[in-house]
C-alpha positions in Angstrom: -26.5 -19.1 -23.7 -27.1 -16.8 -26.7 -27.8 -18.2 -30.0 -25.6 -16.2 -32.5 -26.5 -16.0 -36.2 -23.7 -16.3 -38.8 -24.5 -13.1 -40.5 -21.5 -10.8 -41.5 -20.4 -7.9 -39.4 -23.3 -5.2 -39.1 -23.1 -1.7 -37.9 -25.2 0.1 -35.4 -25.1 4.0 -34.6 -26.9 5.8 -32.1 -27.0 7.6 -28.6 -26.3 5.6 -25.5 -29.5 5.9 -23.5 -28.9 3.9 -20.4 -26.1 2.0 -18.9 -27.6 -1.5 -17.5 -24.4 -3.0 -16.2 -20.7 -1.7 -16.3 -17.6 -3.4 -15.1 -15.0 -0.8 -14.7 -12.3 -3.5 -14.6 -12.5 -5.0 -18.0 -14.8 -2.2 -19.5 -17.6 -4.9 -20.5 -20.9 -2.9 -20.7 -24.6 -3.7 -21.2 -26.7 -0.6 -22.3 -29.6 0.8 -24.4 -28.8 2.2 -27.7 -31.4 4.8 -29.3 -31.1 5.1 -33.1 -32.0 8.2 -34.8 -35.2 6.6 -35.7 -36.2 6.1 -32.1 -35.7 2.4 -32.0 -33.9 1.4 -29.0 -31.7 -1.8 -28.6 -29.7 -3.7 -26.0 -26.1 -3.6 -26.7 -23.5 -5.7 -25.0 -19.7 -5.8 -25.2 -16.4 -4.1 -24.6 -17.2 -0.3 -24.6 -14.3 1.6 -22.9 -15.6 4.4 -20.6 -18.7 5.0 -22.3 -21.3 7.4 -20.7 -24.9 8.1 -21.4 -25.6 10.5 -23.9 -22.6 9.6 -26.0 -23.0 8.8 -29.8 -21.4 5.4 -30.4 -20.8 3.9 -33.7 -20.7 0.0 -33.1 -19.7 -3.0 -35.2 -20.8 -6.6 -34.3 -23.8 -9.0 -34.8 -27.1 -9.7 -33.6 -27.9 -12.6 -31.1 -30.8 -13.8 -29.3 -30.3 -14.5 -25.5 -32.6 -17.1 -24.0 -33.2 -14.9 -21.2 -32.7 -11.2 -22.4 -34.1 -11.5 -26.1 -32.6 -10.1 -29.1 -29.4 -7.9 -28.5 -26.3 -6.5 -30.5 -23.0 -8.0 -29.5 -20.4 -5.5 -30.1 -17.1 -6.4 -31.5 -15.7 -2.7 -31.8 -16.9 0.7 -30.5 -16.1 4.0 -31.6 -17.4 7.0 -29.5 -18.2 10.6 -30.5 -19.5 13.4 -28.5 -23.1 13.9 -28.8 -24.2 16.7 -31.3 -27.8 17.1 -30.4 -29.1 19.4 -27.6 -30.9 16.2 -26.2 -27.8 14.1 -26.3 -25.5 17.0 -24.8 -27.9 17.2 -21.9 -28.2 13.6 -21.3 -24.4 13.2 -21.4 -23.4 16.1 -18.9 -26.3 14.9 -16.6 -24.9 11.4 -16.5 -22.4 12.4 -13.7 -19.5 12.1 -16.0 -18.2 15.4 -14.9 -18.0 16.4 -11.2 -19.6 19.4 -10.4 -22.3 18.9 -13.1 -25.4 16.9 -12.1 -28.8 16.9 -13.9 -29.8 20.3 -12.6 -26.6 22.2 -13.8 -26.6 20.1 -17.0 -30.0 21.5 -17.8 -28.9 25.0 -17.0 -25.7 24.9 -19.0 -27.3 23.4 -22.1 -30.3 25.8 -22.0 -27.7 28.7 -21.9 -25.3 27.5 -24.5 -27.1 24.8 -26.7 -25.1 22.8 -29.2 -22.2 25.1 -28.4 -22.0 23.6 -24.9 -19.0 21.3 -25.4 -16.8 23.9 -27.3 -17.6 26.5 -24.3 -16.4 23.9 -21.6 -13.3 23.2 -23.7 -12.3 26.6 -25.1 -14.1 29.3 -23.1 -14.7 27.8 -19.8 -14.8 31.2 -17.8 -18.2 31.7 -19.7 -19.8 28.9 -17.6 -19.9 31.6 -15.0 -22.8 33.2 -17.0 -24.8 30.3 -15.7 -26.7 31.0 -12.4 -25.1 29.2 -9.5 -21.7 28.6 -11.1 -18.9 30.7 -9.7 -15.1 30.8 -10.6 -14.3 27.8 -8.3 -17.0 25.7 -9.9 -16.2 26.7 -13.3 -12.4 25.8 -12.9 -13.4 22.5 -11.3 -15.8 21.6 -14.2 -12.9 22.4 -16.7 -10.4 20.5 -14.8 -12.6 17.4 -14.7 -13.6 17.7 -18.3 -9.8 17.7 -19.4 -9.1 14.7 -17.1 -11.9 12.8 -18.4 -11.0 13.5 -22.0 -7.5 12.2 -21.5 -8.6 9.3 -19.5 -11.1 8.4 -22.7 -8.2 8.7 -25.2 -5.9 6.6 -23.1 -8.5 3.9 -22.6 -9.3 3.8 -26.3 -5.8 3.8 -27.3 -4.8 1.0 -24.9 -7.9 -1.2 -25.0 -6.3 -3.6 -27.5 -3.2 -4.1 -25.2 -5.4 -5.4 -22.1 -4.2 -2.6 -19.9 -6.5 -2.3 -16.9 -8.6 0.7 -15.9 -6.5 1.1 -12.8 -3.4 1.5 -14.7 -5.1 3.9 -17.4 -5.9 6.0 -14.5 -2.4 6.0 -13.2 -1.3 7.1 -16.5 -3.6 9.9 -16.6 -3.0 11.1 -13.2 1.0 11.3 -13.8 1.0 12.5 -17.5 -2.5 14.1 -18.0 -3.1 15.4 -21.6 0.4 14.4 -22.6 0.0 10.6 -21.7 -0.8 9.3 -25.2 2.2 11.3 -26.7 4.5 10.0 -24.2 3.4 6.4 -24.8 3.9 6.8 -28.6 7.3 8.2 -28.0 8.7 5.7 -25.4 6.2 3.3 -23.7 8.9 2.0 -21.5 9.1 5.4 -19.6 5.9 4.3 -17.9 7.3 1.3 -16.5 10.3 3.4 -15.0 8.2 6.2 -13.6 4.9 4.9 -12.6 4.3 2.5 -9.7 1.9 -0.2 -10.7 2.8 -0.1 -14.5 5.0 -3.1 -15.0 7.4 -3.9 -17.7 5.3 -6.5 -19.3 2.4 -3.9 -19.9 5.0 -1.3 -21.3 6.6 -4.1 -23.4 3.2 -5.1 -24.8 2.5 -1.6 -26.0 6.0 -1.3 -27.4 6.0 -4.5 -29.4 2.5 -3.4 -31.0 4.0 0.0 -31.6 7.0 -1.6 -33.5 9.8 -1.6 -31.1 12.2 -4.6 -31.8 12.5 -7.6 -29.6 16.3 -6.9 -29.2 16.3 -3.2 -29.5 18.5 -1.1 -27.2 15.5 0.6 -25.6 13.7 -2.7 -24.6 17.0 -4.3 -23.2 17.9 -1.3 -21.1 14.3 -0.9 -19.9 14.3 -4.5 -18.9 17.6 -4.4 -16.9 16.3 -1.1 -15.1 12.9 -2.7 -14.5 14.6 -5.9 -12.9 16.7 -3.6 -10.5 13.3 -1.7 -9.5 11.4 -4.8 -9.4 13.7 -6.5 -7.0 13.2 -3.5 -4.7 9.9 -5.4 -3.9 12.0 -8.3 -2.4 14.0 -5.8 -0.4 17.1 -5.5 -2.6 18.6 -2.1 -3.1 21.2 -3.6 -5.3 22.0 -6.8 -7.1 25.0 -8.8 -8.2 26.0 -8.6 -11.8 25.4 -12.2 -12.7 22.1 -12.2 -10.7 20.8 -9.0 -12.5 21.8 -10.6 -16.0 20.2 -14.1 -15.2 16.8 -12.2 -14.2 16.9 -9.8 -17.2 17.5 -12.7 -19.6 14.5 -14.5 -18.1 12.2 -11.4 -18.2 13.3 -10.3 -21.9 13.8 -13.9 -23.4 17.0 -12.7 -24.7 20.6 -14.3 -24.3 22.6 -13.0 -21.5 25.5 -12.1 -24.0 23.1 -9.8 -25.9 22.2 -8.0 -22.5 25.6 -7.6 -21.0 26.9 -4.8 -23.4 24.0 -2.6 -22.5 25.2 -2.6 -18.8 28.0 -0.3 -19.7 25.7 2.2 -21.6 23.5 2.3 -18.7 26.4 2.9 -16.1 28.0 5.5 -18.4 24.8 7.4 -18.7 24.3 7.1 -14.9 21.2 5.1 -15.0 22.8 2.6 -12.7 25.8 2.9 -10.7 28.6 0.4 -9.3 28.8 1.1 -5.5 32.7 1.1 -4.8 34.0 -2.2 -3.4 30.8 -4.1 -3.7 30.7 -5.6 -7.2 27.0 -4.8 -7.1 24.8 -2.7 -9.5 22.0 -0.3 -8.1 19.9 2.5 -9.2 21.5 6.0 -8.3 18.7 6.9 -5.9 19.4 3.8 -3.8 23.2 4.6 -3.7 22.4 8.2 -2.7 20.2 7.1 0.1 22.7 4.4 1.5 25.7 6.9 1.3 23.7 9.3 3.1 22.6 6.8 6.0 26.4 6.1 6.5 27.4 9.8 6.3 24.7 10.8 9.0 25.6 8.0 11.4 29.3 9.0 11.1 28.1 12.6 11.9 26.1 11.6 14.9 28.9 9.4 16.4 31.6 12.1 15.8 29.6 15.1 17.3 29.3 16.2 20.8 26.1 15.8 23.0 23.6 18.6 23.7 22.4 16.8 27.0 23.2 18.3 30.3 25.5 16.4 32.7 23.5 13.4 33.9 24.5 11.1 36.9 23.3 8.0 35.1 23.4 5.7 38.2 21.2 8.1 40.1 19.0 8.6 37.3 18.5 4.8 36.9 17.8 4.6 40.5 15.2 7.4 40.4 13.5 5.8 37.4 13.2 2.5 39.5 11.4 4.0 42.2 9.2 5.9 39.9 8.1 2.5 38.4 8.2 0.6 41.3 10.2 -2.0 39.2 13.8 -3.3 40.2 15.5 -3.2 36.8 17.3 -6.4 35.6 20.9 -5.8 34.6 20.2 -5.7 30.9 17.4 -3.1 31.5 19.7 -0.9 33.4 22.4 -1.4 30.8 19.8 -0.3 28.1 19.1 2.8 30.1 22.8 3.6 30.4 23.6 3.1 26.8 20.6 5.5 25.9 21.8 8.2 28.3 25.4 8.0 27.5 25.5 7.2 23.6 24.8 9.5 20.8 23.4 6.9 18.8 22.3 3.3 20.1 20.0 0.5 19.3 17.4 -1.3 21.7 16.2 -4.6 20.4 14.1 -7.4 22.1 10.7 -9.4 21.6 7.4 -9.1 23.3 7.5 -8.9 27.0 11.4 -8.3 27.4 10.7 -4.8 28.9 11.3 -2.4 25.9 8.3 -0.4 26.9 9.4 -0.1 30.7 13.0 1.1 29.4 11.3 3.7 27.1 8.8 5.2 29.8 11.8 5.5 32.1 13.9 7.1 29.6 11.3 9.7 28.9 10.6 10.5 32.4 14.3 11.1 33.0 14.7 13.4 30.0 11.4 15.2 30.9 12.7 15.8 34.4 15.8 17.6 32.8 13.6 19.8 30.8 14.7 18.4 27.6 12.9 18.4 24.2 11.9 15.0 23.2 10.5 13.6 19.8 9.0 10.2 19.7 8.2 8.7 16.3 7.2 5.5 14.4 6.7 4.5 10.8 3.1 3.9 11.3 0.1 5.6 12.9 -0.8 2.8 15.1 2.6 2.2 16.4 3.0 5.8 17.0 -0.4 5.8 19.1 0.8 2.9 21.2 4.1 4.5 21.7 2.4 7.7 23.0 0.2 5.6 25.4 2.9 3.7 26.8 5.4 6.5 27.5 2.7 9.1 28.4 4.5 11.5 26.0 3.2 12.7 22.4 4.5 10.6 19.5 3.7 10.9 15.7 4.5 9.1 12.5 7.9 9.8 11.0 6.2 11.3 7.9 4.4 13.9 10.0 7.5 14.6 12.2 9.6 15.1 9.0 6.8 17.1 7.5 6.5 16.0 3.9 6.1 18.9 1.4 4.1 17.7 -1.7 5.0 20.9 -3.5 8.8 20.3 -3.1 8.5 16.4 -3.1 10.7 15.8 0.1 10.7 16.4 3.9 10.7 19.8 5.3 12.8 18.6 8.1 16.4 18.0 6.8 20.2 18.7 7.5 19.8 22.4 6.8 16.3 22.4 8.9 16.8 19.8 11.4 14.1 18.7 14.1 13.9 21.0 17.2 14.7 18.2 19.7 17.4 17.3 22.0 16.5 13.4 21.9 14.7 11.3 19.1 13.4 7.9 19.9 12.2 5.8 16.8 10.2 2.9 17.6 9.4 -0.2 15.5 12.8 0.5 13.7 12.6 -2.8 11.9 10.3 -1.2 9.4 12.6 1.3 8.3 13.4 1.1 4.6 16.2 2.9 3.2 14.4 5.8 1.9 12.9 6.5 5.0 15.8 5.9 7.1 18.0 8.2 5.3 15.4 11.1 5.5 15.1 10.4 9.3 18.7 10.5 10.0 19.3 13.7 7.8 16.9 15.5 10.3 18.4 14.5 13.5 20.3 17.6 14.9 24.2 17.1 15.1 24.2 17.4 18.9 21.1 15.3 19.5 20.7 11.7 20.6 19.1 9.0 18.6 17.7 5.6 20.2 16.4 3.2 17.4 14.0 0.6 19.0 13.0 -2.6 17.3 12.6 -6.5 17.0 15.1 -7.9 14.8 13.2 -11.1 14.7 10.2 -9.6 12.9 9.7 -9.5 9.2 12.3 -6.9 7.5 10.9 -3.5 6.1 8.3 -3.8 3.3 10.4 -1.4 1.5 13.8 -2.0 0.1 16.8 -2.3 2.6 17.7 -4.2 5.7 18.7 -1.0 7.6 18.1 -2.0 11.3 20.2 -5.3 10.8 22.9 -3.7 8.7 23.3 -0.9 11.6 23.5 -3.6 14.1 26.0 -5.7 12.3 28.2 -3.0 10.8 27.8 0.5 12.3 29.9 0.1 15.4 27.4 1.6 17.7 26.1 0.2 21.0 23.5 -2.5 20.8 21.5 -3.7 23.7 19.5 -7.0 23.4 16.7 -7.6 25.9 16.2 -11.4 26.0 14.6 -12.2 29.4 10.7 -12.3 29.2 9.3 -10.3 32.1 5.7 -9.4 30.8 3.5 -12.7 31.4 -0.3 -12.3 32.4 -1.7 -15.3 34.1 -2.5 -18.0 31.6 -1.0 -15.9 28.6 0.1 -17.6 25.8 0.8 -14.8 23.1 4.3 -14.0 24.6 5.3 -17.5 25.6 4.3 -18.9 22.1 6.2 -16.2 20.3 9.2 -17.0 22.1 8.8 -20.9 21.6 8.4 -20.1 18.0 11.9 -18.3 18.0 13.3 -21.2 20.0 12.3 -23.7 17.3 9.4 -25.3 19.2 7.3 -26.7 16.4 4.3 -27.7 18.4 1.4 -25.5 17.8 -0.3 -23.8 21.0 -3.4 -25.0 22.6 -5.5 -26.9 20.3 -9.3 -26.7 20.3 -11.8 -29.1 19.0 -13.6 -26.9 16.5 -15.1 -23.5 17.2 -17.3 -25.1 19.9 -14.1 -26.0 21.8 -12.6 -22.5 22.1 -12.3 -21.1 25.6 -13.0 -17.4 25.6 -10.5 -17.0 28.7 -7.3 -18.2 26.6 -5.5 -15.7 24.6 -3.9 -18.0 21.8 -5.7 -21.0 20.4 -5.4 -23.3 17.4 -8.3 -24.7 15.5 -7.4 -27.5 13.2 -8.7 -27.1 9.6 -6.3 -28.6 7.1 -8.6 -28.4 4.1 -8.8 -24.8 2.5 -12.7 -24.5 2.0 -13.1 -25.6 5.7 -10.5 -23.2 7.0 -12.3 -20.3 5.3 -15.7 -21.3 6.5 -14.3 -21.4 10.1 -12.6 -18.1 9.8 -15.9 -16.4 8.5 -17.8 -18.2 11.3 -15.3 -17.3 14.1 -15.5 -13.6 13.1 -19.2 -13.3 12.2 -20.6 -15.7 14.9 -18.4 -16.8 17.6 -16.5 -13.6 18.6 -19.8 -11.6 18.6 -21.4 -14.2 20.6 -18.8 -15.1 23.1 -16.6 -12.0 23.1 -19.4 -9.3 23.2 -17.4 -6.2 23.8 -15.4 -6.7 20.3 -16.3 -5.2 17.1 -15.7 -7.8 14.5 -15.2 -5.1 11.9 -13.0 -2.6 13.9 -11.2 -4.7 16.2 -10.7 -8.1 14.6 -7.9 -8.4 12.0 -7.3 -11.4 9.6 -3.6 -11.8 8.8 -3.1 -14.1 5.8 0.3 -15.2 4.2 -0.7 -14.9 0.5 -2.9 -12.8 -1.5 -4.6 -15.4 -4.1 -6.1 -18.8 -3.3 -9.3 -20.1 -1.5 -7.7 -18.7 1.8 -5.9 -15.7 0.3 -6.5 -12.2 1.2 -8.7 -11.2 -1.7 -11.1 -14.1 -1.1 -11.3 -13.7 2.6 -12.0 -9.9 2.1 -14.9 -10.9 -0.2 -16.3 -13.4 2.2 -16.3 -11.2 5.1 -17.4 -8.1 3.5 -20.4 -9.8 2.3 -21.1 -11.3 5.9 -20.1 -8.3 8.0 -21.2 -5.2 5.8 -24.1 -6.6 3.4 -26.5 -4.5 1.5 -24.9 -0.9 2.0 -25.0 1.6 -0.9 -21.5 1.7 -2.4 -19.4 2.6 -5.3 -17.5 0.1 -7.6 -14.0 0.5 -8.4 -12.5 -2.6 -10.4 -13.9 -5.6 -9.1 -14.4 -4.2 -5.6 -17.5 -2.3 -4.1 -16.8 0.1 -1.3 -19.7 0.8 1.1 -20.0 2.8 4.3 -18.5 0.6 7.1 -16.0 -1.3 5.2 -12.6 -1.7 6.5 -9.7 -0.4 4.1 -6.2 0.2 3.8 -4.1 2.8 1.9 -1.4 0.9 -0.3 0.7 3.8 -1.3 1.9 7.1 0.1 -0.5 10.0 -0.7 1.5 13.1 0.5 -1.2 15.4 -0.8 -4.0 13.7 1.5 -1.4 12.9 4.4 -2.1 9.5 4.4 0.6 6.7 3.8 1.2 3.0 2.9 -0.4 0.8 5.8 -2.9 3.4 7.1 -6.1 1.8 7.8 -9.6 3.1 8.3 -13.2 2.8 7.8 -15.4 4.1 5.0 -17.4 6.9 6.4 -19.2 8.3 3.3 -19.8 7.5 -0.3 -20.9 9.6 -3.2 -21.7 7.1 -6.1 -22.6 10.0 -8.7 -19.3 11.6 -8.0 -17.4 8.4 -7.6 -15.8 9.7 -4.5 -15.8 8.3 -0.8 -14.5 9.5 2.6 -12.4 7.4 4.9 -12.2 7.7 8.7 -8.4 7.1 9.4 -8.2 6.9 13.2 -10.6 10.0 13.8 -9.4 12.1 10.5 -11.8 11.8 7.9 -10.0 12.1 4.3 -12.1 12.5 0.8 -10.6 10.4 -1.9 -11.3 11.1 -5.4 -11.9 8.3 -7.9 -8.5 8.3 -9.1 -7.2 7.7 -5.7 -9.2 4.8 -5.1 -6.4 2.8 -7.1 -4.4 3.0 -3.9 -7.2 1.7 -1.6 -8.0 -2.0 -0.9 -10.6 -3.8 1.5 -8.7 -4.7 4.7 -10.8 -7.4 6.6 -7.8 -9.4 5.8 -4.4 -7.9 5.1 -0.8 -9.5 4.8 1.5 -9.9 7.7 3.9 -7.6 6.2 1.3 -4.9 5.9 0.6 -5.7 9.7 3.9 -4.6 10.9 3.9 -1.9 13.5 0.4 -2.5 14.3 -1.2 -4.3 17.2 -4.9 -5.5 17.2 -7.3 -6.4 19.8 -8.0 -9.9 18.1 -5.8 -11.5 15.3 -7.1 -14.4 13.1 -4.3 -16.3 11.5 -5.2 -18.9 8.7 -2.0 -21.1 8.0 -2.1 -23.9 5.6 0.4 -26.2 3.7 -0.6 -24.3 0.5 1.1 -21.3 1.8 4.5 -23.1 1.9 6.4 -20.4 -0.2 5.9 -18.0 2.7 5.9 -20.0 5.7 8.7 -18.7 7.6 9.5 -18.4 11.1 9.9 -14.8 11.3 6.5 -14.4 9.4 4.8 -16.5 12.0 6.5 -14.7 14.9 5.4 -11.4 13.4 1.8 -12.5 13.0 1.4 -13.8 16.6 2.8 -10.6 18.1 0.3 -8.4 16.4 -2.4 -9.9 18.8 -2.8 -7.7 21.9 -5.8 -9.7 23.6 -6.6 -12.7 21.6 -4.9 -14.7 18.6 -6.9 -17.4 16.8 -4.9 -19.7 14.5 -7.0 -21.8 12.0 -5.4 -24.2 9.7 -3.0 -27.2 9.4 -0.9 -28.0 12.5 1.8 -29.4 10.0 1.9 -25.8 8.3 2.6 -24.4 11.8 5.6 -26.8 12.2 6.9 -26.0 8.5 6.9 -22.3 9.4 8.8 -22.8 12.9 11.4 -25.0 11.1 11.9 -22.6 8.2 14.7 -20.2 9.3 15.9 -19.4 5.8 15.3 -15.8 5.3 15.6 -14.5 1.8 19.0 -12.7 1.5 18.7 -9.0 0.9 21.3 -7.6 -1.2 22.3 -3.9 0.0 25.4 -1.9 -0.5 25.0 -0.2 3.1 27.5 -2.4 5.1 30.7 -1.4 3.3 29.6 2.1 3.6 28.8 2.0 7.4 32.3 0.1 8.0 34.0 3.2 6.5 32.6 5.5 9.1 
């Protein structure tokens, strides 16, 4: 430990020569500072976003570290751009500005000397006077310079409020150079407009800027935040009393002080009251739900574009083509799909959904009809394409999102060019995506929604598939009989046993050494968290490569964990598996994560500019540490990600069960413990099991398995869609 003197606060000025260590998450830095006299010192402390070559004015005190010797411990840091030619060259050559490395830094400084910064900021076109810099590079240098300057100002402004680097980057990305001014005027704006900036962060800034505890701005921002925040739990609307209760808890203000502000928000249309519901919701959710109901009514009431089809003959033809005698419920499913403008097909694994879809597609193709197949995720779309032998795509790509317009190109005015649309994994449809999809269906086309209502509901707000089944008055076929059972298969039978409430875990093995490579679902007892984590690591890093040699532990094995935190949480599992499966590779740091070539990653938000979406998974294919960028191979399509875009990337050796929806993996590993009790539900366990295509390994506490099977209480989702559907 360092030995600190009791001397008063001292000052130290100089140029930052070298950064020895930097933590981008909390901005803690260890570096070497060179005074004007030429003396160099080790400095350590919070120094937001500093770069080599900057002139720093530091306050703090000297201390002697037992290992590292005498160093200056920083209590405050003020940064100015370097004034000397030496400092300017070092600053630009540090890699701070993409497009300027050491070579170009030398050329630019040689050309402009002490006027370099003024040229970049005020006369960037003059950069073209430097050999090798054309119009494009000059523009990129100016753009990167402005972004970095805005980022620095925001970080210095927010350092006293404990705002993370990730959120600083989100602010700069959204508001650019206006970020500081917007925060000063109304910090609550950030909580409303930027995903990832929570009310508490905005509130902390506002309180420090002098906004009152019971100010109208604070209370109204809190009410809107609760409505928005509860979308994360699937709600598109909230009962009045629930909204007031949650807002009171958040604001620490009595409900009677909050209630009068509801009228103001409704009057100014920041929130609305859907007719006949007694609920309150954000206008965007009301618009989406009304659109869903209106489009369902439109499809139900308009004629069909399909030519006359003799359904009985078509079904018989499909049976002969597939060499399968359809069960009555399967034949009924095909009949409804061919005769109804809009219908729903639901059923669990092995109940024949794939057989029905393949036969439907063959019948429609025989009639020379245009068919569109889609799913909310890329992996599900790929499976749909393989099973039907017909091209399928994600809904986002089918609907063609236009970043410039901020919406989908396909809509009611410009519908999809198809006679029949099939949407698989429809349980994943949230309110926004469902509304966009329905708007794009031609009025005379047919729509078939296929999904498993026993899976977890959509990650986004709404309960669309269930609401349509219960309230839309459209044909629904439920496939219940299990047909697909490979010899000695346990995945399908266990999944249906879970739905049936059978609480006993599957085939139990005596440790990893007791596992049988031929069985497809097995349970390894490990009730203690540390032991559970050890077995997860050993299974993936040793047993699977040793006993199941054809499987790649990074690309073909997926851990599904119920929780993010804890000993056996997603974060810890990712740390352990990355270190074990992909050690020693050169990488780049973002926050407390290092991304290296070969790492398995997942996109956590839609990025329409790069055409990648929440839940897309890939492998890091290249890293450029100096530029702070990397490339990710998303199922054969390489995407370059800039540093600001890394805020939406996470390691994916382990992901949540919710994130796995719509995907199947060759091997699934599921840790399950009693510590996960808050999330142990039957539909979560069922969803996790059915993600495994070849093998499922469950490691944990048999009692936790039983808890999950018995817990059938699904959290209620408040939506205003049912009464809208019942009106059409």
